[in-house]
DOLUM-811963 format. One line per field, with one value per residue (C-alpha): x, y negated, z. Coordinates in Angstrom, 1 decimal. Layout:
<atoms>
px [X:...]
py [Y:...]
pz [Z:...]
</atoms>
This chain:
<atoms>
px [-33.4:-35.6:-38.5:-40.8:-39.5:-40.0:-43.5:-44.3:-43.0:-44.8:-48.0:-48.2:-47.8:-44.4:-45.8:-46.2:-42.6:-41.4:-43.3:-42.0:-38.4:-38.9:-40.7:-44.1:-47.5:-48.1:-50.5:-49.1:-50.2:-48.3:-45.3:-45.0:-45.1:-42.5:-40.3:-40.4:-39.3:-36.5:-35.3:-35.4:-33.6:-31.1:-32.1:-30.3:-31.8:-29.5:-28.7:-27.7:-31.1:-33.0:-31.1:-31.8:-35.5:-35.4:-33.5:-30.1:-27.0:-24.6:-22.1:-20.2:-18.7:-15.3:-14.1:-10.4:-7.8:-4.8:-4.9:-1.1:-0.7:0.5:-1.8:-4.8:-3.8:-4.0:-7.4:-8.8:-7.3:-9.3:-12.4:-12.0:-11.5:-14.9:-17.0:-15.7:-16.7:-20.2:-20.4:-20.2:-18.3:-16.3:-16.3:-13.2:-13.1:-9.7:-10.1:-6.5:-7.5:-9.5:-12.7:-14.6:-13.9:-14.8:-18.2:-18.7:-18.2:-20.3:-23.1:-22.4:-22.5:-25.6:-27.4:-25.9:-27.6:-24.8:-25.9:-23.5:-20.4:-17.1:-15.4:-11.6:-11.2:-8.1:-10.3:-14.0:-15.7:-19.2:-19.8:-18.9:-21.3:-24.1:-23.4:-23.4:-26.5:-28.6:-27.6:-30.0:-27.6:-25.5:-21.9:-19.2:-16.2:-12.7:-9.8:-11.7:-14.1:-17.5:-20.2:-22.9:-22.0:-20.6:-16.8:-13.6:-10.6:-7.4:-6.5:-4.5:-4.1:-2.8:-0.4:1.1:1.4:3.1:5.5:6.4:7.2:9.5:11.4:11.7:13.5:17.3:17.4:16.0:14.0:14.0:11.5:9.5:6.6:6.1:2.5:0.2:-2.8:-4.7:-2.6:-5.6:-6.3:-5.7:-2.1:-1.2:-3.0:-1.2:2.1:1.5:0.2:3.3:5.6:3.8:3.7:7.5:7.4:9.6:7.4:3.8:4.2:6.2:7.3:4.7:5.3:2.7:4.0:3.0:3.3:6.1:9.8:10.5:8.1:10.0:13.3:12.2:10.5:13.6:15.7:13.4:13.2:17.0:17.4:14.8:15.8:19.3:19.4:16.5:17.1:14.0:11.6:8.3:6.6:3.0:3.9:6.7:7.6:8.0:10.4:12.4:12.8:14.0:16.6:17.9:18.4:20.0:22.4:23.4:24.1:26.3:23.9:23.9:20.5:19.6:22.8:22.4:18.7:16.1:13.4:10.1:7.4:3.8:2.2:4.8:5.2:7.4:9.9:10.4:12.0:14.2:15.9:19.1:18.8:15.5:12.7:10.8:7.1:3.5:1.8:-1.9:-4.2:-5.0:-6.1:-8.2:-9.9:-11.0:-12.2:-14.2:-15.7:-16.8:-18.4:-20.0:-21.6:-22.9:-24.4:-26.1:-27.5:-28.7:-30.3:-28.2:-26.8:-27.8:-26.4:-24.2:-21.5:-17.9:-15.0:-11.6:-8.7:-5.5:-2.1:1.5:4.8:7.5:10.8:13.7:17.1:16.2:15.5:17.8:21.1:23.4:21.7:25.0:25.9]
py [65.0:67.3:66.6:68.2:65.8:62.8:64.0:64.4:60.9:59.3:61.2:62.6:66.0:67.6:67.6:63.8:63.3:65.7:63.8:60.5:61.7:63.0:60.0:61.8:60.2:59.1:56.5:53.1:53.4:56.7:55.4:52.5:54.9:57.3:54.4:53.0:56.3:56.7:53.1:53.6:56.9:56.2:59.5:60.3:63.2:66.0:65.6:69.2:70.3:68.0:69.4:73.0:72.3:70.8:73.8:72.1:73.6:70.7:73.3:73.5:76.7:76.3:79.2:78.9:81.2:80.9:79.5:79.0:77.1:73.5:72.2:74.0:72.5:69.0:69.7:71.0:67.9:65.7:67.7:67.6:63.8:63.2:65.9:65.3:61.7:62.8:65.3:68.4:71.6:73.7:77.4:78.5:81.7:82.9:85.1:85.8:84.7:87.9:87.4:90.1:88.3:84.9:86.3:88.0:84.8:82.7:85.2:85.3:81.5:81.2:83.5:82.3:78.9:76.6:73.3:73.5:75.1:73.8:76.3:75.8:77.8:79.0:80.2:80.6:83.7:84.4:86.1:82.9:81.0:83.4:83.3:79.5:79.1:81.6:80.2:78.4:75.7:73.3:74.2:71.8:73.3:72.0:72.5:73.7:72.1:73.6:72.4:74.1:72.7:69.6:69.7:67.7:68.8:67.7:67.8:71.0:71.0:67.4:67.6:70.9:69.6:66.4:68.3:70.8:68.0:66.5:69.8:70.1:66.8:66.5:69.2:72.0:74.6:77.9:77.5:79.8:79.4:81.2:81.0:82.4:81.3:83.0:83.5:82.2:79.2:75.5:75.5:78.1:76.2:73.0:74.8:76.5:73.3:71.3:74.0:74.3:70.5:70.6:73.4:75.8:78.9:80.1:82.6:81.0:83.1:83.2:85.4:86.0:85.9:84.9:81.5:82.2:81.6:85.4:85.6:82.9:84.5:87.9:86.4:84.4:87.5:89.3:86.3:86.0:89.7:89.4:86.0:85.0:82.0:80.3:76.5:75.4:77.0:75.5:76.9:76.2:76.1:74.3:77.3:79.5:76.9:76.9:80.7:80.1:77.5:80.0:82.7:80.3:79.1:82.6:83.3:80.3:78.4:74.6:72.8:71.0:71.2:74.9:75.3:72.6:73.5:72.0:72.9:71.7:70.3:67.8:69.7:68.4:71.1:69.6:66.6:68.7:71.2:70.3:69.3:67.7:69.2:67.6:68.3:67.0:65.1:66.1:64.3:67.3:65.4:63.0:66.0:67.2:63.8:63.3:66.8:66.5:63.1:64.5:67.4:65.0:62.8:65.8:66.8:63.2:63.4:60.4:62.2:65.0:68.5:68.5:65.8:66.2:64.1:64.3:62.9:61.4:63.1:61.8:63.3:63.0:63.4:64.2:65.9:69.3:67.7:64.7:65.8:63.0:62.9:62.2:59.2]
pz [36.2:34.1:31.8:34.4:37.1:34.8:34.1:37.8:38.7:35.8:36.4:32.9:31.3:30.2:26.7:26.8:28.0:25.2:22.6:23.9:23.7:20.2:18.9:18.8:19.5:23.1:24.2:25.0:28.7:29.1:27.1:29.6:32.6:31.1:30.1:33.6:35.1:32.6:33.2:37.0:37.0:34.1:32.5:29.2:27.2:26.2:22.5:22.3:23.8:21.4:18.5:19.5:19.8:16.3:14.9:14.8:16.4:15.8:14.7:11.3:10.0:8.4:6.1:5.4:3.7:5.9:9.4:9.8:6.5:6.8:4.0:5.6:9.0:7.4:5.9:9.2:11.0:8.7:9.2:13.0:13.0:11.4:13.1:16.6:16.4:15.5:18.3:16.1:17.0:14.6:14.1:12.2:10.1:8.8:5.8:4.7:1.2:0.7:-1.3:0.5:3.9:2.4:1.3:4.6:6.5:4.2:4.8:8.5:8.9:6.8:9.2:12.5:12.8:11.8:10.3:7.3:5.9:4.7:2.5:1.8:-1.3:-3.2:-6.0:-6.9:-8.4:-9.6:-6.2:-4.4:-6.6:-5.8:-2.1:-2.0:-4.3:-2.2:1.2:3.5:4.7:2.6:1.6:0.6:-1.2:-0.5:-2.9:-6.0:-8.5:-8.3:-10.7:-8.7:-5.3:-3.6:-3.6:-2.9:-5.0:-6.6:-10.3:-10.4:-14.2:-14.5:-11.5:-12.8:-16.3:-15.1:-12.8:-15.6:-17.9:-15.3:-15.0:-18.8:-19.2:-19.6:-22.2:-20.1:-22.0:-20.2:-17.4:-15.1:-12.8:-9.4:-8.3:-5.6:-7.6:-10.4:-13.5:-15.5:-13.2:-13.7:-12.4:-15.1:-17.8:-16.9:-17.0:-20.3:-22.0:-20.9:-22.2:-25.5:-25.9:-25.9:-28.5:-26.6:-26.5:-26.5:-23.6:-20.8:-17.8:-15.0:-12.0:-9.3:-5.7:-2.2:-0.5:2.0:2.0:1.8:-1.2:-3.0:-2.2:-3.6:-6.6:-7.5:-7.3:-9.7:-12.0:-12.4:-13.0:-15.8:-17.1:-16.0:-18.3:-16.6:-16.1:-14.1:-11.7:-10.7:-7.5:-6.6:-2.9:-1.1:1.1:-2.0:-3.4:-0.2:-0.6:-4.2:-2.9:-0.4:-3.0:-5.5:-2.8:-2.0:-5.6:-5.9:-8.2:-8.0:-7.8:-10.0:-12.1:-12.9:-12.1:-11.3:-8.7:-7.7:-5.3:-4.5:-1.4:0.0:3.3:6.0:5.1:1.6:3.3:5.6:3.2:1.4:-1.4:-0.7:-2.7:-5.6:-5.0:-5.5:-2.8:-2.4:0.0:2.2:5.3:3.2:1.5:4.9:5.9:2.7:2.7:6.3:5.7:2.5:4.5:7.2:4.4:3.0:6.4:6.9:3.4:2.2:-0.9:-3.1:-2.4:-5.5:-5.6:-6.9:-5.7:-7.3:-5.2:-6.5:-6.4:-6.9:-7.9:-5.2:-7.1:-4.9:-5.2:-6.6:-10.1:-10.2:-11.7:-10.4:-7.0:-5.1:-7.2]
</atoms>
């Protein structure tokens, strides 16, 4: 059944039917005739067609840095849970963590009639700020705090500082950090401040590496060649830490007796490796759920387009930092 057929059966114009379906003005007499035909035929207007006429696509663009990452997968699962219930579709854009591609996709989505954008960010630059501020549709940032945009994020500084303090207990002093994040970011500041609070150096060792197992393996080899007396290693990704454990095992090092190790992200792998990995649990799926709902609220004009939400974290201490783990 089409609008034209309803109009013909009701003896009114197509314009009158369209106005009725979109809550426009129609005389009471015509309303009654149109309503009677709709009740008789069981006609249900296409929500998609109505949205397109109103300039809405019911599509959300999701810009993400690494599509095969377990944490990112959890974030997207949370997003999907919310948006699918609301009959929205997702368009995923995998950037490989490259700023140029992130900016390209932000611009593409802004000009391709999506209703809003969810941007899963490893870092934010002035160029990101400009792209978000100048856009025509709302953007919610996931994973980073943005004063100029709505965002859902974790406390990177506090979680790193707390985890570093845990690694430095039991008399450990020589510590290093392997990170895929910016050396000047919140993870690095949390690490540095925890080290300086213990009074064991103003310039702790920070090595930049990737997020994979092979990255952790290679970085650990470099680290031990440069600092063979290291007693603790903090990795800002669980998979990096697993690579570290592999290299240490091959070198005959005992964990945590010789070197304590910790990761971040509480991946499934952290529970499967031996010894089990001390890590930080972040609410990744919850961040996707909260960000998606925040974006829908913005689209429904229920909240302002600049709201920050910090989610909790918790330290998951396991065998890679507990000396007498077998007792």
